[in-house]
Residue, then its C-alpha position, 0 to 999 in steps of 0.5 A: x797730795x791727798x785731800x785731807x778730808x780722806x786722811x785720818x789725823x791723829x793728834x796725840x800721835x803727830x804730836x808725840x812724834x814732834x816731842x820725841x824729836x825735840x826730846x832728843x835735841x834736847x836731852x843734848x843740852x838738859x836733863x829730863x830723867x824727873x820730868x815728862x817730856x810732853x809737859x815741858x814741851x808745851x810750856x809757852x817759854x819751851x825752848x825753840x827747835x829747827x822743827x819748831x820754827x818751821x812748822x811755826x813758819x808753816x802755820x803762819x804761811x798757810x795762814x797768810x794764804x788764807x788772807x789773801x784768798x779772803x781778800x781777793x773774793x771780797x775784792x773780785x765780789x765788791x767789784x761785782x757789785x758795782x757793775x765792773x764785773x769781767x762776768x763769767x770767769x770772775x765767778x769761776x774764780x771765785x768758786x775755785x777760791x772758796x773751793x781753795x779756801x775751804x782745803x787751806x782752813x781745814x790745813x790751818x786748824x788740823x796744824x793750830x790744833x798739832x802746834x802748842x800755842x806758844x810756838x806760833x811765830x809773834x808775826x802770825x797777825x802780820x801775815x794774816x793783814x799783809x795777805x788780805x792787802x796782797x788779794x785785796x789791792x791788786x783785784x780792786x785797783x787792776x780789775x784783773x783776777x789773773x794778778x791775784x791768781x798769780x800772788x796765790x801761785x807764788x805764795x803756793x809755791x814758796x809753802x811748798x818749796x821753802x816749808x814742806x819741803x824742807x821739813x820732810x827733808x829733814x824728817x827724812x834724814x832723822x828716819x834714815x839715822x833709825x834702822x831700814x824701813x822704820x820711819x821716824x815720824x809716819x803721821x807727821x810725814x803723811x800730814x805734811x804730804x797733805 
């Protein structure tokens, strides 16, 4: 994966790629000869398709993962303030969490800028609250940062295997229907590979 800070993201191009997929699927059920697709897609009550659902889950999963980092960091800091710190190892884990937190915040902001607010899952706040609990509780109860790191590893794997890869596979299938060498959504694919 590439660092988010090294990739220039064109929000309008990515949004138009998503809208073109949405329009192609929606045109099977409705006609759009007088309504611009972008304004129809951006409506809060616009019909969701599989790609919208997957992107919404990606936003929620990334937000939940951010909360795990925040909860774990607050748990480690609280243990350190009470004199129950494991010392140098916890400081290394805290620094790693800060670095990953910054990277994930950038990714989440990019996804939120691309996906219209009406397309967010209603469970977004649940993901955030449960993420804080998943990071904080194991760190406070066990006093060991390993359980928090294992939780983060599992969640990162779920985000990759269950959300990013299926979206890339779906976009690859769409591109396969196009002419050779021409990708359907090159900007969206580049963003998913961050």
